[in-house]
N, C-alpha and C positions, 0 to 999 in steps of 0.2 A: 584544571584534567578539560583531556581533547573535549572533539567536538563527539566523535560517540560515547564517550564514557557521560556526557553529559546528556543524551540524546537518548544514553538507554534509563539514567538516572526519572530524566520526560516522561517517560513510554507506561514506565511502572509510578509514576505518580497516578499516569490517566488513566491503565487498567483498574490501577486504588479509585480511581474517584468514577468512574465507569463502572469500572463492580459496585462499589459501595448507592451510586443511586440505579441501580436495576432492578429492586425491588421493588423502592417507590413506584417505576417507572412501567413496572411489567403491571398492578394492580389493575391500568389503567387503559393498559392494553386487549382488543378486547381476542380470544381464545384464537390462538393459532399463531398471530400476528409475533409474537416472542420469539419464536420460532425464524421468520424471516429477519428479525432483527439479527440476532445474533446468527445466519447465513450473510449476512448486509458487512457486519462487525470483522467477523472471518473475513471475509473476502478483499476490506480493504486493508484490515486488517497484514492478510499476504500480503498487497502492495505495496506496505510499507516493511515489508522484510525486507523483499526485491529490491528495494532502494538503498535498506542499508547497511543488507548483505555483499551489494555490490560496490560501494562506497567499500566499505572494510575487503574486497577479496581487492579491488586496487590499490590501497593500504598496505594490506602484509602482503602483494607480492614489487613495494618498492615503487611502481608504477608511478607516476604523473602524467596521466592522459588527461586530459580535456574533459569537462563537463558536455563534453556531445559522447563524444568515446561512452563515458562511465550512458549515457540515457540511453545509446543504443545496444549498446549492456543489459543492459534492467530492463526494457522494453523487450523481446527475446520473450524473456520471462511472465513480464506482467497483461503478455495478449493475452496469455492462456489461461491464469488466472481469469480475464476478460469472458473468456470460450464460455468457459465451465458454470458461469451464471448459471444458476436451473429454466432462465428464459431462453439462454442462445444457445445453451448446452445442445452440441450433436448438428447443427448447425453453421455454416461456412458464409462468413459477408460476401452478397452481391460485387460489394465492391473490396475490396480486397485496400491499394492503396489506403483510401476513407479510414477504410477499420485502424490499418498501419499510424496511422497519420494521428487520429484519434486514440490511442493508445501510447505515442510518443507526448502528447500534448497531456494524456494525464498523467505518468509518466513524471515530470516534469513538473506538472502539477505538484503533485507529491513530493518531492524533489525539491521543488520551491515553499511548500510548508513548511518541510523540514527544517531547513537551512534560516528559515525564516526565527527561529528557536538560537540561532548566532554559537560560537561560539563560548 
């Protein structure tokens, strides 16, 4: 089984577990908090999807690119996800270099988390 296939299986299990616990957790959250939790989950899932899709695109194209090339490609899609967070929506970073560096580190961290599951 390939890494991506295993990753897909793991993600399905995680989503299933999260969905199963959601009703238990939701009863303890204040009203309106569930909407925030859902938004955070959606953004995080979006970032995971970008990392996985980038890996799949490089593999499908038969490109044996370095991790840094994949990271740079994925970061270009992660940065807009971060900027679409309600708190940051419509704002521009005052320090573009710091923002780009932070998005790169975040993208790399997500890739590292996914890679920690091995093949």
